[in-house]
DRENVO-934319 format. One line per 10 residues: number of its first residue (from 1); their letters; for each residue x, y, z of C-alpha. Coordinates in steps of 0.001 Angstrom, whole numbers, padded with zeros to 6 digits. Example, Ala and Ser with C-alpha at 12.3 -4.5 7.8 and 13.67 -1.06 7.14 Angstrom:
! residues 2
1) as) 012300,-004500,007800 ~ 013670,-001060,007140
END
This chain:
! residues 175
1) xxxxxxxxxx) -052122,068277,-007862 ~ -050826,066053,-005076 ~ -047144,065317,-004463 ~ -045798,062198,-002834 ~ -042997,062499,-000237 ~ -040183,061994,-002771 ~ -041588,064586,-005184 ~ -042098,067055,-002354 ~ -038509,066546,-001152 ~ -037200,067191,-004670
11) xxxxxxxxxx) -039292,070353,-005034 ~ -038136,071669,-001644 ~ -034497,070906,-002479 ~ -034779,072752,-005809 ~ -036482,075771,-004222 ~ -033928,076005,-001390 ~ -031051,075574,-003844 ~ -032404,078428,-005969 ~ -033047,080686,-002981 ~ -029774,079908,-001186
21) xxxxxxxxxx) -027200,079169,-003889 ~ -024042,077329,-002966 ~ -025448,074992,-000329 ~ -026900,071554,-000516 ~ -029446,070115,001886 ~ -029188,066562,000601 ~ -029170,063796,003213 ~ -025775,062386,004052 ~ -024150,065820,003924 ~ -020847,066197,005747
31) xxxxxxxxxx) -020669,065903,009512 ~ -021045,069120,011492 ~ -017661,070742,011663 ~ -016677,072596,014792 ~ -014687,075747,014166 ~ -012260,077161,016682 ~ -013992,079260,019355 ~ -017413,077624,019130 ~ -019127,075528,021770 ~ -018677,071776,021814
41) xxxxxxxxxx) -022052,071069,020287 ~ -021890,067310,020768 ~ -021302,067691,024528 ~ -024142,068551,026864 ~ -027299,070005,025334 ~ -028916,073372,024632 ~ -031737,074990,026624 ~ -033897,077773,025199 ~ -033510,081093,026989 ~ -036364,081775,029400
51) xxxxxxxxxx) -037196,078057,029551 ~ -038530,078646,033045 ~ -039940,082092,032337 ~ -042229,083934,029971 ~ -041553,081798,026872 ~ -042293,078572,028729 ~ -045458,079985,030289 ~ -046723,081199,026905 ~ -045961,077984,025000 ~ -046646,075572,027871
61) xxxxxxxxxx) -043342,073813,027176 ~ -039636,074165,027829 ~ -037479,073485,024761 ~ -034134,071688,024595 ~ -031971,070391,021751 ~ -028973,068128,021333 ~ -026778,067175,018381 ~ -025365,063731,017598 ~ -022797,062781,014943 ~ -022859,062798,012045
71) xxxxxxxxxx) -025887,065053,011378 ~ -028578,064313,013944 ~ -030656,066787,015958 ~ -033116,065923,018718 ~ -035489,068556,020050 ~ -037143,067837,023384 ~ -040318,069519,024645 ~ -041013,069180,028390 ~ -044341,070463,029796 ~ -044104,073638,031864
81) xxxxxxxxxx) -044132,074038,034906 ~ -043069,070394,035367 ~ -039855,071275,033491 ~ -038734,073491,036402 ~ -038332,070367,038566 ~ -036307,068330,036049 ~ -032542,068091,036611 ~ -030088,068500,033689 ~ -028845,064929,034224 ~ -032376,063595,033653
91) xxxxxxxxxx) -032680,065618,030438 ~ -029320,064257,029237 ~ -030503,060723,030037 ~ -033686,061247,028005 ~ -031668,062520,025040 ~ -029415,059457,025133 ~ -032394,057087,025398 ~ -034206,058782,022513 ~ -031127,058738,020284 ~ -031223,054926,020389
101) xxxxxxxxxx) -034951,054618,019601 ~ -034974,055695,015948 ~ -032522,056203,013120 ~ -034910,058285,011014 ~ -036997,061389,011499 ~ -039703,060852,014111 ~ -041838,062287,016882 ~ -041757,060180,020053 ~ -043782,060718,023234 ~ -043039,059071,026566
111) xxxxxxxxxx) -041512,059234,030032 ~ -038287,057467,028971 ~ -037797,055854,032407 ~ -036787,059112,034146 ~ -039637,061586,033655 ~ -042798,061841,035750 ~ -044767,063300,032826 ~ -044796,062556,029110 ~ -042379,064615,027039 ~ -042226,064934,023254
121) xxxxxxxxxx) -039067,064387,021239 ~ -038585,065415,017623 ~ -035764,063546,015877 ~ -034416,065057,012689 ~ -031311,065806,010689 ~ -029263,068911,010112 ~ -027828,069779,006757 ~ -024541,071608,006387 ~ -022683,073322,003620 ~ -020218,076211,003411
131) xxxxxxxxxx) -020443,076899,007136 ~ -024251,076959,007186 ~ -026276,074603,009398 ~ -029954,074104,008481 ~ -032791,072006,009884 ~ -036540,071687,009392 ~ -038200,073672,012161 ~ -041927,073567,011485 ~ -041897,076605,009222 ~ -042123,077121,005485
141) xxxxxxxxxx) -038351,077420,005142 ~ -035542,075726,007055 ~ -034114,077338,010175 ~ -030466,078322,010281 ~ -028266,077682,013318 ~ -025394,079938,014344 ~ -023019,078715,017061 ~ -021119,081009,019434 ~ -018747,080281,022309 ~ -021542,079889,024873
151) xxxxxxxxxx) -024792,079330,022997 ~ -026501,078901,019671 ~ -029049,080959,017827 ~ -031891,079458,015789 ~ -032878,081881,013053 ~ -036344,081495,011530 ~ -037223,083488,008436 ~ -039998,085985,009057 ~ -042040,088184,006746 ~ -040659,091485,008047
161) xxxxxxxxxx) -037742,090312,010157 ~ -036019,087098,011142 ~ -036987,085531,014476 ~ -033955,084724,016637 ~ -034242,082176,019433 ~ -031236,081799,021732 ~ -030353,078458,023325 ~ -027797,078320,026163 ~ -025264,075492,026281 ~ -025749,073184,029291
171) xxxxx) -022790,071066,030342 ~ -023711,067844,032103 ~ -021332,065674,034103 ~ -022374,062106,033293 ~ -019770,060453,035542
END
């Protein structure tokens, strides 16, 4: 049996709704709400811990993410070790350029006028409900995001234990 994209989306929504009652992952969900004491997630961007260390060497990429209102997420993958030479202002510029290239979900590859090597951007949406932030993260179930005062944690469901990936908040002065 083959499912088209709409049927697959409906099946996934039903399964997630049954597994995680009380939340909705329908498109157009409310804008991310910032609670007191959390980072300003629309300012700056987030950089995965060890972006210039073991994780980057193992994966061959440094990972970054940025949020845009009302429910947009862009994940940026910069080749390692080239990523160690890239300034935060250049990364912020790439995010802003990418955010204007597509209104839907997409993968985009390019230099975006400031990079010396091709980088890959993944544009997607986050879904919120009852204080939970979810996004599709290349796994069989959505990833959950938890914000703190200085970082965020991406939580991927695992078979024996959840996988937690910490991203540090990077403030960028664009003036």
